[in-house]
LUMTI-958108 format. One record per residue (C-alpha): y, x, z negated; chain. Coordinates in steps of 0.02 Angstrom, whole numbers, always signed. Layout:
<panus>
+--------+--------+--------+--------+
!     yy !     xx !     zz ! chaine !
+--------+--------+--------+--------+
!      Y !      X !      Z !      A !
...
+--------+--------+--------+--------+
</panus>
This chain:
<panus>
+--------+--------+--------+--------+
!     yy !     xx !     zz ! chaine !
+--------+--------+--------+--------+
!  -3962 !   -285 !   +723 !      A !
!  -4085 !   -296 !   +585 !      A !
!  -4038 !   -475 !   +561 !      A !
!  -4187 !   -609 !   +582 !      A !
!  -4189 !   -802 !   +587 !      A !
!  -4319 !   -934 !   +550 !      A !
!  -4330 !  -1108 !   +564 !      A !
!  -4413 !  -1258 !   +462 !      A !
!  -4374 !  -1406 !   +523 !      A !
!  -4525 !  -1514 !   +550 !      A !
!  -4540 !  -1592 !   +740 !      A !
!  -4361 !  -1544 !   +779 !      A !
!  -4343 !  -1556 !   +980 !      A !
!  -4343 !  -1372 !  +1031 !      A !
!  -4327 !  -1364 !  +1202 !      A !
!  -4219 !  -1429 !  +1347 !      A !
!  -4078 !  -1510 !  +1229 !      A !
!  -3915 !  -1561 !  +1312 !      A !
!  -3764 !  -1481 !  +1255 !      A !
!  -3673 !  -1583 !  +1119 !      A !
!  -3762 !  -1599 !   +910 !      A !
!  -3671 !  -1747 !   +835 !      A !
!  -3648 !  -1802 !   +654 !      A !
!  -3650 !  -2009 !   +613 !      A !
!  -3667 !  -2128 !   +481 !      A !
!  -3743 !  -1946 !   +393 !      A !
!  -3896 !  -1926 !   +556 !      A !
!  -3881 !  -1766 !   +657 !      A !
!  -3915 !  -1838 !   +829 !      A !
!  -3978 !  -1688 !   +990 !      A !
!  -4015 !  -1747 !  +1161 !      A !
!  -4147 !  -1710 !  +1295 !      A !
!  -4123 !  -1691 !  +1501 !      A !
!  -4256 !  -1861 !  +1495 !      A !
!  -4092 !  -1973 !  +1421 !      A !
!  -4200 !  -1940 !  +1221 !      A !
!  -4065 !  -1961 !  +1096 !      A !
!  -4165 !  -1888 !   +941 !      A !
!  -4110 !  -1915 !   +761 !      A !
!  -4149 !  -1821 !   +593 !      A !
!  -4192 !  -1929 !   +445 !      A !
!  -4041 !  -2012 !   +335 !      A !
!  -3957 !  -1872 !   +250 !      A !
!  -4081 !  -1719 !   +271 !      A !
!  -4038 !  -1642 !   +431 !      A !
!  -4218 !  -1526 !   +412 !      A !
!  -4358 !  -1681 !   +434 !      A !
!  -4361 !  -1739 !   +586 !      A !
!  -4478 !  -1875 !   +627 !      A !
!  -4552 !  -1879 !   +823 !      A !
!  -4555 !  -2082 !   +845 !      A !
!  -4363 !  -2061 !   +788 !      A !
!  -4271 !  -2058 !   +960 !      A !
!  -4174 !  -2188 !  +1046 !      A !
!  -4185 !  -2175 !  +1262 !      A !
!  -4051 !  -2194 !  +1376 !      A !
!  -4128 !  -2304 !  +1522 !      A !
!  -3985 !  -2411 !  +1585 !      A !
!  -3967 !  -2299 !  +1740 !      A !
!  -4128 !  -2165 !  +1819 !      A !
!  -4011 !  -2035 !  +1816 !      A !
!  -4064 !  -1882 !  +1697 !      A !
!  -3953 !  -1843 !  +1528 !      A !
!  -3827 !  -1726 !  +1551 !      A !
!  -3761 !  -1687 !  +1382 !      A !
!  -3714 !  -1814 !  +1199 !      A !
!  -3548 !  -1846 !  +1098 !      A !
!  -3467 !  -1945 !   +959 !      A !
!  -3331 !  -2076 !  +1020 !      A !
!  -3267 !  -2173 !   +903 !      A !
!  -3414 !  -2251 !   +798 !      A !
!  -3542 !  -2222 !   +952 !      A !
!  -3680 !  -2103 !  +1021 !      A !
!  -3616 !  -2092 !  +1201 !      A !
!  -3761 !  -2010 !  +1331 !      A !
!  -3692 !  -1965 !  +1487 !      A !
!  -3805 !  -1945 !  +1627 !      A !
!  -3772 !  -1889 !  +1803 !      A !
!  -3706 !  -2048 !  +1870 !      A !
!  -3668 !  -2140 !  +1705 !      A !
!  -3651 !  -2163 !  +1511 !      A !
!  -3729 !  -2262 !  +1393 !      A !
!  -3684 !  -2312 !  +1207 !      A !
!  -3781 !  -2325 !  +1063 !      A !
!  -3705 !  -2411 !   +895 !      A !
!  -3804 !  -2404 !   +702 !      A !
!  -3872 !  -2560 !   +698 !      A !
!  -4001 !  -2493 !   +541 !      A !
!  -4157 !  -2545 !   +620 !      A !
!  -4318 !  -2443 !   +594 !      A !
!  -4426 !  -2363 !   +605 !      A !
!  -4400 !  -2246 !   +738 !      A !
!  -4217 !  -2242 !   +774 !      A !
!  -4079 !  -2328 !   +692 !      A !
!  -3986 !  -2351 !   +839 !      A !
!  -3984 !  -2443 !   +972 !      A !
!  -3894 !  -2466 !  +1189 !      A !
!  -3726 !  -2578 !  +1176 !      A !
!  -3776 !  -2657 !  +1337 !      A !
!  -3602 !  -2733 !  +1375 !      A !
!  -3526 !  -2543 !  +1381 !      A !
!  -3628 !  -2447 !  +1503 !      A !
!  -3495 !  -2331 !  +1617 !      A !
!  -3564 !  -2299 !  +1814 !      A !
!  -3484 !  -2142 !  +1798 !      A !
!  -3547 !  -1977 !  +1730 !      A !
!  -3515 !  -1805 !  +1681 !      A !
!  -3517 !  -1702 !  +1824 !      A !
!  -3472 !  -1536 !  +1727 !      A !
!  -3548 !  -1536 !  +1541 !      A !
!  -3441 !  -1402 !  +1479 !      A !
!  -3269 !  -1522 !  +1554 !      A !
!  -3313 !  -1634 !  +1404 !      A !
!  -3184 !  -1645 !  +1279 !      A !
!  -3136 !  -1747 !  +1112 !      A !
!  -2953 !  -1774 !  +1104 !      A !
!  -2930 !  -1863 !   +935 !      A !
!  -2988 !  -2029 !   +983 !      A !
!  -3013 !  -2007 !  +1190 !      A !
!  -3129 !  -1903 !  +1269 !      A !
!  -3075 !  -1809 !  +1441 !      A !
!  -3180 !  -1763 !  +1573 !      A !
!  -3234 !  -1714 !  +1759 !      A !
!  -3340 !  -1887 !  +1800 !      A !
!  -3455 !  -1919 !  +1935 !      A !
!  -3544 !  -2078 !  +1986 !      A !
!  -3628 !  -2135 !  +2151 !      A !
!  -3504 !  -2098 !  +2275 !      A !
!  -3472 !  -1934 !  +2313 !      A !
!  -3325 !  -1830 !  +2218 !      A !
!  -3268 !  -1804 !  +2078 !      A !
!  -3103 !  -1853 !  +1957 !      A !
!  -3044 !  -1829 !  +1773 !      A !
!  -3062 !  -1979 !  +1653 !      A !
!  -2999 !  -2002 !  +1495 !      A !
!  -3081 !  -2146 !  +1391 !      A !
!  -2989 !  -2212 !  +1251 !      A !
!  -3055 !  -2337 !  +1137 !      A !
!  -3222 !  -2436 !  +1266 !      A !
!  -3077 !  -2415 !  +1445 !      A !
!  -3117 !  -2267 !  +1555 !      A !
!  -2965 !  -2228 !  +1654 !      A !
!  -2931 !  -2099 !  +1795 !      A !
!  -2809 !  -1981 !  +1769 !      A !
!  -2826 !  -1862 !  +1902 !      A !
!  -2730 !  -1905 !  +2083 !      A !
!  -2771 !  -1857 !  +2254 !      A !
!  -2697 !  -1672 !  +2251 !      A !
!  -2817 !  -1655 !  +2088 !      A !
!  -2959 !  -1710 !  +2164 !      A !
!  -2952 !  -1636 !  +2314 !      A !
!  -2980 !  -1458 !  +2239 !      A !
!  -3094 !  -1520 !  +2115 !      A !
!  -3207 !  -1580 !  +2284 !      A !
!  -3209 !  -1384 !  +2321 !      A !
!  -3243 !  -1329 !  +2145 !      A !
!  -3410 !  -1281 !  +2093 !      A !
!  -3424 !  -1397 !  +1930 !      A !
!  -3551 !  -1292 !  +1832 !      A !
!  -3423 !  -1159 !  +1823 !      A !
!  -3289 !  -1270 !  +1746 !      A !
!  -3243 !  -1281 !  +1587 !      A !
!  -3100 !  -1359 !  +1458 !      A !
!  -3017 !  -1356 !  +1297 !      A !
!  -2878 !  -1467 !  +1225 !      A !
!  -2724 !  -1402 !  +1096 !      A !
!  -2596 !  -1528 !  +1052 !      A !
!  -2427 !  -1417 !  +1017 !      A !
!  -2252 !  -1451 !  +1027 !      A !
!  -2267 !  -1652 !  +1066 !      A !
!  -2386 !  -1607 !  +1220 !      A !
!  -2567 !  -1647 !  +1202 !      A !
!  -2612 !  -1553 !  +1338 !      A !
!  -2816 !  -1552 !  +1430 !      A !
!  -2875 !  -1380 !  +1510 !      A !
!  -2976 !  -1375 !  +1644 !      A !
!  -3042 !  -1206 !  +1730 !      A !
!  -3128 !  -1211 !  +1902 !      A !
!  -3172 !  -1008 !  +1860 !      A !
!  -3245 !  -1011 !  +2044 !      A !
!  -3078 !  -1055 !  +2161 !      A !
!  -2997 !   -985 !  +2013 !      A !
!  -2869 !  -1124 !  +1967 !      A !
!  -2811 !  -1185 !  +1803 !      A !
!  -2781 !  -1372 !  +1816 !      A !
!  -2698 !  -1428 !  +1629 !      A !
!  -2644 !  -1653 !  +1582 !      A !
!  -2510 !  -1682 !  +1481 !      A !
!  -2534 !  -1828 !  +1421 !      A !
!  -2347 !  -1842 !  +1350 !      A !
!  -2271 !  -1835 !  +1534 !      A !
!  -2433 !  -1916 !  +1637 !      A !
!  -2436 !  -1762 !  +1755 !      A !
!  -2531 !  -1591 !  +1798 !      A !
!  -2458 !  -1422 !  +1814 !      A !
!  -2539 !  -1277 !  +1843 !      A !
!  -2588 !  -1115 !  +1727 !      A !
!  -2628 !   -974 !  +1763 !      A !
!  -2629 !   -755 !  +1700 !      A !
!  -2620 !   -609 !  +1761 !      A !
!  -2677 !   -474 !  +1742 !      A !
!  -2649 !   -292 !  +1801 !      A !
!  -2532 !   -378 !  +1884 !      A !
!  -2659 !   -484 !  +1966 !      A !
!  -2633 !   -661 !  +1963 !      A !
!  -2787 !   -789 !  +1914 !      A !
!  -2812 !   -917 !  +1813 !      A !
!  -2780 !   -953 !  +1648 !      A !
!  -2910 !   -815 !  +1538 !      A !
!  -2918 !   -933 !  +1388 !      A !
!  -3075 !  -1041 !  +1367 !      A !
!  -3103 !  -1046 !  +1203 !      A !
!  -2965 !  -1142 !  +1068 !      A !
!  -2990 !  -1169 !   +874 !      A !
!  -2870 !  -1197 !   +751 !      A !
!  -2842 !  -1087 !   +583 !      A !
!  -2711 !  -1194 !   +468 !      A !
!  -2551 !  -1217 !   +574 !      A !
!  -2618 !  -1080 !   +698 !      A !
!  -2677 !  -1096 !   +879 !      A !
!  -2804 !  -1002 !   +921 !      A !
!  -2878 !   -949 !  +1116 !      A !
!  -3004 !   -851 !  +1149 !      A !
!  -3024 !   -733 !  +1312 !      A !
!  -3182 !   -761 !  +1420 !      A !
!  -3201 !   -619 !  +1433 !      A !
!  -3159 !   -479 !  +1309 !      A !
!  -3173 !   -582 !  +1183 !      A !
!  -2992 !   -561 !  +1142 !      A !
!  -2910 !   -677 !  +1013 !      A !
!  -2747 !   -750 !  +1029 !      A !
!  -2611 !   -840 !   +965 !      A !
!  -2549 !   -990 !  +1067 !      A !
!  -2367 !  -1004 !  +1019 !      A !
!  -2240 !  -1094 !  +1096 !      A !
!  -2092 !   -950 !  +1024 !      A !
!  -2144 !   -837 !  +1129 !      A !
!  -2128 !   -820 !  +1279 !      A !
!  -2240 !   -659 !  +1317 !      A !
!  -2425 !   -651 !  +1359 !      A !
!  -2467 !   -500 !  +1267 !      A !
!  -2322 !   -422 !  +1301 !      A !
!  -2326 !   -458 !  +1494 !      A !
!  -2177 !   -591 !  +1563 !      A !
!  -2239 !   -763 !  +1616 !      A !
!  -2222 !   -794 !  +1772 !      A !
!  -2132 !   -967 !  +1767 !      A !
!  -2166 !  -1025 !  +1946 !      A !
!  -2068 !  -1231 !  +1977 !      A !
!  -2081 !  -1282 !  +2169 !      A !
!  -2006 !  -1461 !  +2230 !      A !
!  -2089 !  -1596 !  +2358 !      A !
!  -2027 !  -1572 !  +2536 !      A !
!  -1884 !  -1678 !  +2546 !      A !
!  -1785 !  -1750 !  +2702 !      A !
!  -1649 !  -1857 !  +2606 !      A !
!  -1717 !  -2012 !  +2724 !      A !
!  -1666 !  -1936 !  +2885 !      A !
!  -1747 !  -1805 !  +2993 !      A !
!  -1542 !  -1769 !  +3055 !      A !
!  -1509 !  -1588 !  +3017 !      A !
!  -1440 !  -1553 !  +2843 !      A !
!  -1322 !  -1413 !  +2795 !      A !
!  -1350 !  -1365 !  +2602 !      A !
!  -1194 !  -1304 !  +2509 !      A !
!  -1258 !  -1263 !  +2324 !      A !
!  -1406 !  -1284 !  +2220 !      A !
!  -1351 !  -1294 !  +2042 !      A !
!  -1501 !  -1298 !  +1928 !      A !
!  -1470 !  -1418 !  +1775 !      A !
!  -1549 !  -1365 !  +1600 !      A !
!  -1532 !  -1262 !  +1450 !      A !
!  -1398 !  -1123 !  +1461 !      A !
!  -1488 !   -971 !  +1422 !      A !
!  -1458 !   -762 !  +1403 !      A !
!  -1569 !   -744 !  +1589 !      A !
!  -1594 !   -778 !  +1759 !      A !
!  -1681 !   -849 !  +1894 !      A !
!  -1725 !   -816 !  +2062 !      A !
!  -1717 !   -959 !  +2190 !      A !
!  -1785 !   -976 !  +2375 !      A !
!  -1806 !  -1112 !  +2487 !      A !
!  -1969 !  -1161 !  +2656 !      A !
!  -1891 !  -1267 !  +2796 !      A !
!  -2070 !  -1254 !  +2870 !      A !
!  -2183 !  -1341 !  +2769 !      A !
!  -2205 !  -1197 !  +2643 !      A !
!  -2262 !  -1083 !  +2794 !      A !
!  -2117 !   -948 !  +2737 !      A !
!  -1982 !   -931 !  +2627 !      A !
!  -1799 !   -880 !  +2622 !      A !
!  -1759 !   -718 !  +2533 !      A !
!  -1740 !   -741 !  +2331 !      A !
!  -1571 !   -756 !  +2280 !      A !
!  -1526 !   -728 !  +2077 !      A !
!  -1444 !   -888 !  +1976 !      A !
!  -1375 !   -848 !  +1813 !      A !
!  -1438 !   -945 !  +1656 !      A !
!  -1294 !   -928 !  +1553 !      A !
!  -1151 !   -985 !  +1652 !      A !
!  -1063 !  -1170 !  +1661 !      A !
!  -1130 !  -1194 !  +1833 !      A !
!  -1302 !  -1116 !  +1878 !      A !
!  -1308 !  -1121 !  +2051 !      A !
!  -1326 !  -1013 !  +2233 !      A !
!  -1208 !  -1066 !  +2382 !      A !
!  -1207 !  -1064 !  +2554 !      A !
!  -1393 !  -1099 !  +2568 !      A !
!  -1397 !  -1143 !  +2760 !      A !
!  -1474 !  -1275 !  +2859 !      A !
!  -1631 !  -1421 !  +2874 !      A !
!  -1712 !  -1534 !  +2916 !      A !
!  -1833 !  -1578 !  +2768 !      A !
!  -1816 !  -1426 !  +2629 !      A !
!  -1921 !  -1366 !  +2475 !      A !
!  -1870 !  -1259 !  +2333 !      A !
!  -1970 !  -1146 !  +2211 !      A !
!  -1871 !  -1076 !  +2051 !      A !
!  -1942 !   -919 !  +1979 !      A !
!  -1912 !   -859 !  +1775 !      A !
!  -1982 !   -712 !  +1692 !      A !
!  -1887 !   -672 !  +1551 !      A !
!  -1919 !   -669 !  +1371 !      A !
!  -1841 !   -813 !  +1326 !      A !
!  -1851 !   -974 !  +1339 !      A !
!  -1850 !  -1104 !  +1477 !      A !
!  -1795 !  -1279 !  +1485 !      A !
!  -1749 !  -1373 !  +1649 !      A !
!  -1716 !  -1537 !  +1709 !      A !
!  -1664 !  -1565 !  +1880 !      A !
!  -1573 !  -1474 !  +2056 !      A !
!  -1426 !  -1543 !  +2100 !      A !
!  -1413 !  -1495 !  +2290 !      A !
!  -1251 !  -1542 !  +2412 !      A !
!  -1314 !  -1581 !  +2553 !      A !
!  -1199 !  -1640 !  +2723 !      A !
!  -1300 !  -1738 !  +2857 !      A !
!  -1262 !  -1637 !  +3038 !      A !
!  -1321 !  -1701 !  +3226 !      A !
!  -1487 !  -1735 !  +3259 !      A !
+--------+--------+--------+--------+
</panus>
């Protein structure tokens, strides 16, 4: 409480900075909402000259943040993204705009911007209404969100969103939390698909509470977003701070190609054999209501539930909470068609 700090930075732009501090080619860069990207003297982050800046001018939008990508500085605006490269010019900024790579997508949320190796991922926005998740690999942008994810994004306040990335067990994960909606959406680049994470505290399930990520040696660490607790992110641990981790698998609705009535004699869970039980239930009315849960022994030669009634369209839920590893492949359902 008695510590003090002083600054000796000459001509440093001290007000109105956007998120992002970039180091490239022995320069340190910061940005302002007006689209100016300032740099220090080469190799000397203490000296900043007032004329050493370049301005994003491809569009009239304000800057949201800056980031390094490959050998470029990227200035993210409200609906555009501009690239700058080291041209070695003088006086002023040594960087110039890379005119052929202006993106007509900006950043809808500066805290959603994540660097994943040579890929940038963020919640983007453009001239048209709406948000989407984009990935920039090389100089080619790609939309990785689908219509279902974008329906959620467009009901959220982007100012309440944040993201981090983690690479673990062969999976590169982009973890996006929408605090105002209480959702955490996770994109797996290895499987090109989305899933959902949550945290249960005091028997209340909400968004995943890990906000900040770092690596210490070979250990992945996450910090709780409100109480500051540091957690080890370990693929060989199947509880969360001593509490069960709920794994819920929900299938899409299927009618097996016809609207005829079907009779379901059994549903078998195909996956690794572990000393554990799961719970299975089903819905015949578009998730409006469900059957009672039934136990499934995951350690038998045929992990199945029998006599599952009838319906025209059906989806299944599988719930697992035990402190063991869980790896499932598919559901195998025996179905017989009845009358119309």
